[in-house]
Phi, psi and omega in degrees: 000135175292150171305315183296310178307319175300311178305312182293320175304315185299307180305314184296313178305314182294316177297319178300319186281323196262328181315304177302317176299318178293317180297316186291315181297314180298316179291312172299327190249005176043060184273144167288182190293317187289320183285327172300321171296323186292320180299316179296325183289317179297318177296316181290323174304315186284321173307308186290317180296332174292323178299324179288322181293322168306313176297311176302318178301312182295317182288312180299315176303313188293330176291319177297318183295308184299318180296316180298320180278347180277332182072011180254137176270007177288153178289147187287150179288345178252127181284139172300139187288141181271111186291335178307316183289334177286316176296321173303311175297316180291321180296308178301330180285326179292322177298310181296323180299326178288326183283321180299309184282343175049071179253163166295173182305307187301319184283335173291314172306316178288330170293324169298331173293318174299320181284334173288316179299313179303315174304309179297318182293322183287336174295301179307317186294316189286321173296321176283333164298317173299312171302317178298315179302317185291322177296322184289324181286324189274333189252170174252078190291327180292315188290328179284318178293318175299314180301310181300312175302317173296320175299317177295328184270354175283000000 
């Protein structure tokens, strides 16, 4: 996968994940254009925190796997990512969104649900993009597709 292709996949995934949430938020919260842009920024930030969480999750998993399989009790040269800092950042962003958009309590809870869904989508997107990249790098997808097509036509 080329760097440009990977970037495009990531941008497309962000749009796919966030556009429905943004439309839902704009409709449910009856936001003017300025507050709609603020909502978009908060959703994108939540999604990006999610992608970083996905990265941290995979990195921590890889470190644990390497330590378990190495049979050596030495510390990994790469520190496991501190999920607490990501959680603190996400909580601060959620609190800032409530203050900035100045919604009722019920709508703030609904906003936080949207932000949580954007975060979850970011985690899932990062994991799926990494897996797709690994499959692409380790496998011969074009060759596999040609073999599959040859089997189908036989």
